[in-house]
C-alpha positions, 0 to 999 in steps of 0.5 A: 892612029889610035892603037886597036886594043884587044877589046876593040877586036872583040867588040868588032867581032861581036858586031860582025857576028851579029850583022853578018853571021859566022862567015864574018869571023875570019881574019881577012874580014876582021882586018878589013873591017878594022882597017888594021893589019894581020899583025895587029890581030896576032898581037892580041890573039894566037889565032882564030880559035883563041879569038873565038875563045876570047869572044865567048869569054867576053860574052860570058862576062856579059851574059852570066857574070854581070847578071849574077852581080845584078841579082846579088844587088837586087834582093827580094822577090819583086826585084828578082821577078822584075829582073827576070822579066827584063833580062831576055829582052836585053839579049842581042838576038842577032849575036846569040843566033850567030853564036848558035850558028857558029857553034855548029862548026867551032868546038870552042864556041860549042863548049862555051855556048853549052856552058852559058846555056847551062849557067843560064838554066841553073840561074833561072832554076835557082830563081824559080826555087825562090819565087815558086817554092811549090814547084817540084822541079825548078830545073825542068821548069827553067829548062822549058822557059829557057828553051822557049826563049831561045826558040823564040829568037829563031822564030822571031829574030827581029826585036821589032816584031809586033807579036813580041809584047803579047808573047812576053806578057803571056810568058810572064804569066805562065812562068809566074813573073807577072807584075800582078 
């Protein structure tokens, strides 16, 4: 049997959080889903809180660090607009909803979520300052846009909802991200 790596545990945790919600992130469920022992889990993590912290660090790497690298590699206003139109549709809505639910009871998740939310808003504000220099307060505009996106995850949790394309198009026009 192949060794179950730290990344395997984190990928499993992310999938279980998305598919089953916060209640799935207990050691008993993780070990049952992995077919591994508690010892295998504890080989990689000191406990559940350490696992949750690592899961949040992994998410930050995907949500913030990888995006920052893509922004650096996409110079120019048109490339930046295209990236901003694309990014929210690439988010794993079920996972993000699970994180927000988990943050209610888990301080380590709450702190990581607040940091990721703030980093996303700051990044969006920086993009707005470039794309719409006439905007007097890019942070507030970014906050509103981000709040609308996060709220949309709760109201339309299925990526297949037929209303999403029209809402995305209107949002892009409202926030100056349209292709035209």
